[in-house]
N, C-alpha and C positions, 0 to 999 in steps of 0.2 A: 434378667437385669445384670449389667456388667458390674463386677466387683470393683469397689473403689480402692485406690491406693492413697498413701499420704500425699503424693503429688497432686492427685485429683482434688483432695480436700483443700490443700493450700491454694490451688489455682481457682477454687470457687470463692475465695475470700474477696470481699469488696469493702471499700469505705462506705459508711452509712451516707446515702445520698442526701439525707436531710441535714447533714452537718457541714459547716464551713470551717475548716481547720484554721483559717486565717483569723477568724473571730472567736476562737476558743482559747481558754486559758490553758496553762501548761498541764494541769492535772486532767483536764478534759481530753487533750490531745493524747496523752499517755494512755488513758483509759481506752480510747478508740483504737489505738495501735495495739494494745494488749488484746483487745477483742479480736482484731484481725489475726493476731498470732495464736489464737485458740485458747487464751486464758479466760474463758467465760464458761467452761464446762462445769459439770457437777463436782469434779475433784480438782480442777485446775484454776480456780479463781481466788482472788485476794483483793483487799482494799487498796486503793491508790496510796493511802497513807502508809500501809505496811510495805508496799513495793518501794516507795521512795525512801523509807527508813532503811530498807535492805540495801538499796543503791548507795546511800550515804555510808552505811556500815562497811560494805565491800570497798568503797572508794578509800576509806581510811585504812582498812586492813591491808589492802594491796599497795598502799602508798601511791595512788595514782596521781597525786599532786606532783610527783616527780616526772610524770610523763606528759609530753606535748602532743602525742598522736595516739589514736585508738582505732583498731580494726576489728570488726566482728564477723565471725564465721557463722553462717546461718542467721543473718540479721533479720529475716522476715520483713515485717512492715517498718522496722526501725525503732521499736519501743525501747529496747535496752540502750541503743546508741543515743537516742534522743534524751532519755532520762539521765544517762551517765554524763552526757555533754552538758546538761543543765547543772548537774552536780559540780562538774569541773568549772563551769562559769561562776557558780556561787563561791567555790573555793578561790578562784581568781579574784573575784570582787572583794572577798574578805581580806586577801593579801594586799590588794590595792588600797582598801580603806585603812589598813594597818600602816602602810607606808605613808599615806596622806596624813593620818593622825600624827604619826611621828614627826613628819616634816613640818606640819603646822605648829606643833607644840614647841619645836626648836626655833621656829621663825626663819628657817633657811631653806633655800631651794624653791622650786616650783612644784605646785600640786600636779600629781600624775593622773592621767586619764587612762581608760582601758586601751585606747589606741596607742598610747606611748609604750606599752609593754607587751601587747599581743599583736598577732599578725593575721588572725583568722578573718578573711573578708566575707562576712555573713550579711547579705542584704538581698534577699529575693523573695518573691511571693508575699511581700508585706509581713513576713514573719519577724518577730522581735530580733534585734541585733544581738544575738547570743554569743558572747565571747567565751567559748569553752576551749576544747582542744584546737590546736592550730591546724591539725589535719585529721580528718575522719575518713574511714573507708569500711566497706562491708561487701559480703557476697551472699546470695541466696539463690536456690535453684528455682524458686517460683517466680515466674514472670510478673504475676499480679502483685505479689508482696514486695518484690524488689522495686517495682514501679511506685508503690505507695511510699517506700522508704526514700526514694528519690524526691518525692513531693515534699516530704516533711524535713528532709536533710539535703536540700538542693546544693549545698556547699560541700557535700561528701562525695567520695568516689565509690558509688554503689554499682555493682555489676551482678549480672545473672549468671549462675554457674554452680557446679557441684563443689561441695566443701573440699574434696580432695584435689580440686583443680586450682586452688588459690595460688597466686603468683608469689614471687620471691621478694617483691618490694617490701622493705622493712618498715615497721612501725614501732614506737616505743612500747606499746601494749597491744596484745592480741587477745581476744576473748570469744567466748560462746556462752549462750544462755538458753538452756532448755532445748537443745538441738540434738545432742548425741543419741538420745533414745529413738530418733528417727533414722539413724544410720542402718545400713543393711547387715553389717557384721562387725565383730570385734576387730578383725583385720583392717576393715575400712576405718574404724575409729582410731586404731593405732597409727595408721598412715596420716590421718588428719592431725592427731596430737603432735606427731613429729614435725609436720609442716608448720603448724602453729608456733611451736617452739622456735623453729629456725627463722620464722618471719619476725619474731619479736626481738627487740633490742634489750628490753628491760623486764617486762612483766608478761605473764601468760595466765589467763583466767579461764577455767572450765567450770561453769556454774550450772546448777540444777541437773546433776547427773544421776540417773537412776542406778541405785546401788544393788549390785548382784546379791549381796548378803541379805538384802531386804526383799528379794524377788517374791517369795511366797507370801509374805505379809502384804506386799503391795497388791498382788493379784487377789488375795482374799478381801482386801478393802474395796477394790474396784468392783468385785462381784457383789459385795454387800450393797454398794451404792448404785450400781448400774443394773443389777438384777439380770433379767433375760437378755438385756442389750449388751452384756459384757463381751461375748464372743464376736458380735458384729463390730464392736468398737475397738477391741484390742487383740484380736487374733487374726490369723491369715495374713492378708496383705497390709494390715494395719497393726501388726504386732510391734511391741516396744522392745528396744535393746537395753539390756542391763549390763553395766560395766563394773568390773572388779577394781577396787582402789589400787591394787598392785600394778595394774596396767599403767597408771599415771606415775606411781613411784618408780617403776623400772625405767620408764622413759626419762623421767626427771634425772635419775642417776646417770643414765647413759649420755644425756645432753648436758650434764654438769649444772643442774639447776637446784636451787633450794626449793623445798616443797612444803606446803601447809595444806592440810585437809580438814574440813569441818563439816558437821551436820548442817544440812539446809535449815535456815532459821527465819523464813518469812512468816510473820505472825498471821494466823488465820488461814494459812495455806495447807490444805489437807494432805498435800503430797510431801511436805517437809520431812516427815519421819522416814521416808523411803528414798531420800535423795541426799547428795552431798555436793560440796563445792571444793574446788582445787585452786590454789594460788601458787604459781611458780615464779621464782625470781632468777634471772640469768646471773650467774656468777661472773665477776670481772675477770 
């Protein structure tokens, strides 16, 4: 029997054929995309409520309201991009409502619509007209997952390719979620971090990073949960990569970025104690 690689695993992912994404609500879409991205394992699952709360929290901490464009490295089926774009849309709608309320109370001017202040031309596949980021993009090495991302984010520039091969086209914010531990080496990770920083105009987010300091604790936990299946799942060609926080700190300093590091905090996510999030902001 041929040994499976992570690429083999991701290429085996498919949308549930019994589901029609066009008729599903936002939470159902996100849940299916997360399943395709592998967040349905014994250790890697969480509720949609917890995930959306996490998205809202990161959106505020990173001040993504200041950003008009978002690019994701390792976007998979598009779960994070879809959810963060929904959060951006909610943020935009709140701002519009505030302007309209202020205008209406003073009795002057015309009421504003989303179309008056946003440019995102979203109307395909009968999906809701979601006015989030003006520009979305992403890359993933899986042909199947990047195809799914294109289906749910038809207005985004999604391409298939390696993380290290991202182009230089700039976006206000560049992010990754739960992808670095699939990289082959720390040198590869370092190259991707540098390119992500260079690609971003304002913010860079590295989320759900496996912490080198927590490696032994993480392995012990996985062995406890997975038992005899541990080696088959997490060793050999499917081994995880653990990153030191200093890797991000050093690159932030060399690229003149402010940096904030926090413990992963998704409620009910068993991996949270072993992972961290990094938010960088480009200095003027």
